[in-house]
C-alpha positions as a printed Julia matrix, in Angstrom:
105×3 Matrix{Float64}:
  -0.04   0.0    -0.05
   2.75   2.61    0.93
   4.71   1.57   -2.28
   1.59   2.28   -4.45
   0.99   5.56   -2.6
   4.67   6.51   -3.28
   4.24   5.62   -6.92
   1.23   7.82   -7.18
   2.8   10.8    -5.48
   5.88  10.51   -7.7
   3.69  10.27  -10.86
   1.77  13.38   -9.76
   4.91  15.25   -8.99
   6.47  14.38  -12.36
   3.11  15.61  -14.14
   3.02  18.68  -12.32
   6.59  19.52  -13.15
   5.88  18.88  -16.62
   2.87  21.16  -16.6
   5.05  23.95  -14.99
   7.58  23.5   -17.76
   4.72  23.89  -20.29
   3.5   27.02  -18.65
   6.91  28.47  -18.66
   7.48  27.85  -22.37
   3.86  29.14  -23.11
   4.66  32.27  -21.03
   7.82  32.86  -23.2
   6.08  32.2   -26.42
   3.46  34.7   -25.36
   5.91  37.27  -24.48
   7.63  36.9   -27.91
   4.14  36.93  -29.78
   3.17  40.2   -27.66
   6.51  42.0   -28.21
   5.19  44.4   -30.84
   2.09  45.08  -28.59
   4.4   45.72  -25.7
   6.42  48.2   -27.72
   3.14  49.96  -28.55
   2.24  50.12  -24.66
   5.62  51.02  -23.79
   5.71  48.0   -21.47
   9.1   46.5   -20.2
  10.16  43.22  -22.02
  11.24  41.66  -18.66
   8.96  38.96  -17.45
   7.84  40.45  -14.2
   4.71  42.65  -14.78
   4.74  42.21  -18.64
   1.1   40.88  -18.98
  -0.17  43.39  -16.15
   1.16  46.15  -18.06
  -0.28  45.07  -21.28
  -3.78  44.75  -19.49
  -3.51  48.06  -17.83
  -2.73  49.77  -21.25
  -5.55  48.1   -22.92
  -7.89  49.05  -20.21
  -6.71  52.75  -20.39
  -6.76  52.9   -24.26
 -10.11  51.54  -25.66
  -8.76  51.65  -29.23
  -5.92  49.38  -28.5
  -6.28  45.81  -29.9
  -4.11  42.99  -29.26
  -2.54  41.39  -32.34
  -3.99  37.95  -33.41
  -0.74  36.17  -32.62
  -0.62  37.82  -29.06
  -4.29  36.86  -28.46
  -3.75  33.25  -29.47
  -0.55  32.92  -27.29
  -2.39  34.4   -24.3
  -5.23  32.06  -24.91
  -2.87  29.01  -24.92
  -1.25  30.23  -21.61
  -4.44  30.79  -20.07
  -5.85  27.21  -21.13
  -2.58  25.61  -19.66
  -2.8   27.54  -16.57
  -6.47  26.58  -16.06
  -5.71  22.82  -16.96
  -2.93  22.86  -14.47
  -5.3   24.28  -11.68
  -8.03  21.87  -12.47
  -5.53  18.8   -12.38
  -3.99  19.94   -9.14
  -7.51  20.31   -7.66
  -8.45  16.96   -8.52
  -5.21  15.24   -7.27
  -5.27  14.2    -3.57
  -3.95  16.81   -1.15
  -2.26  14.35    1.25
  -2.59  10.67    2.15
  -4.0    9.7     5.4
  -1.41   8.57    7.91
  -0.74   4.96    7.81
  -1.53   2.86   11.03
   0.96   0.22   10.26
   3.41   1.45   12.82
   0.83   0.63   15.59
  -0.71  -2.73   14.74
  -3.68  -3.77   16.67
  -3.21  -5.72   19.79
């Protein structure tokens, strides 16, 4: 039973690690796809605050439209984040403590 639980936890960890890598790659792709939009919005091209800056500029300038490639890349990123959130919510939070160390008398 402990072995099975350990295998499940390792598999879940590997899957979530893979999902993190996918999100990181999607974020880089979205930043590249939105580079021209970021230049228009005068947003920094560093990762921290990039998307927040783009959203703030769009909100302040109603005539501003994201490019098609930027929209598609942000949609992919959003979908992957949602999929990761959904999969982590369905994974067991923690396993119950085993009572093997205290056998019944």
